[in-house]
N, C-alpha and C positions, 0 to 999 in steps of 0.2 A: 594491495593498493590498486592493482589493475582492475579488480572486480568493481571497485568504487568508481573508477573512471568510466568503465563500460556501462555501468548502471546509470551514471549521471548523463552520459550521452544518450542512452535509450530514453530516459525520462524527458530529456529536452526534445527529442524527436517526437515523442508521443504528445507533448504539450503543444506542438506546433504542426499538427496534422493539417494538410491542405483542406480548404473549404470544400472542394468537389467531393471528398469522401463523405461528408455529411449528407449530401444528396443521395448517397448509396446506403443510408441507414447505418453509418458508422460515425460515432462521435467520441471525442477524447474526454478524459477525466483527469484533473490535477487537483490535489489537495495537500495542505500542509498543516501541521499541528504539533502537539507535544505528546511524547510517550512518557507516561507516568507509571513507574514500576510500583507494584503493590505486593503485599504479603512479605515473604522472606526475601524476595528479590529487592523490594523497596527498602529494606534495611541497609543495603550495601550499595545501591545505585541512586544516582541523581536523575531528575527529569531531563529529558533530552529531545532533540528534534525528530519528527517523523514526517516523511513525504511519501505520497502515493501518486502513481500515474497509471493510466490504463485506457482501454477503449471499451465502448459499449457497442455491441453488434445487434442490430435489429431496429426496426422502425419504432418510434415512440408510441405509436397507436397499437402495436401488437401486445398481446397478453403476456408474452415472455420475451426476455432479452438476455443475451449472454454478456458477461463482463469478464475481461481479463485485466488483472491489475498487478503491478509490482509495488513493493513497499521497502523503504529504507528507514531504519530507526537506529538511533545512537544513544546509549545511556552510559555515562561515565561513572567510574567507581568513586566512592566518597573519599578514599585515600589513595595515594600513589602506592601501587603494589609492585614488588620486584618480580612476581611470578604471574604468568598468564592463567595458571590454574587456580589462583587465589580467588576467593569469593568477593574480593574488593576490586577485581580487574574490570576494565571497561568492556561493554558488550555492544557489538554491532549486529543488527538483525537485518537480513535481506530476505524478502519473501516474494513468491509468485503465486497468485491466486486466480482460480477460475470459478465463476459464480453464475447461476441462472436466477433471475428474478421473475416472479410470477405474480401478477396482480392486475387490477383494472387500470386501464390507461385513460385517464380523464384529465381535463385541464385543471382540476382541483386537486387538493391533497387527498391521497388515498393510501390505505394500508397495502403492503405487499409481503410476499414470502420469498426468502432467499435461501438457497442451499448451494454449498460450494465445497471446494477442497483446495489445498495449497501445499506448497513446499516452503520450508523455512530453513535458513542457514544462520547459525549463530557463530560469531567470532569473538 
């Protein structure tokens, strides 16, 4: 439970980064959506909430930018299970990701390339 509280506090802080940081080529990212399990996982889990928060490092006119993001996702089991080891148990996913995006910086839509790595913890 403590991890959830710490994660929530950090997400809230990232969502409200002060405006002066933007002048230094740092901006915040916040997104919300649904985690929809598929394949074998989808047989035993329901769709649940997903939230991401992070920062983009680098001026928007540069060809490359670094992104550091955190993610929280929750998928409940389809049935109440007495054991956490059961395939029907709830899953909480916490992730930390680092990515570099490379592409043209134009005022219009443009394709870009992203490569990254991350750590993920499942409960």
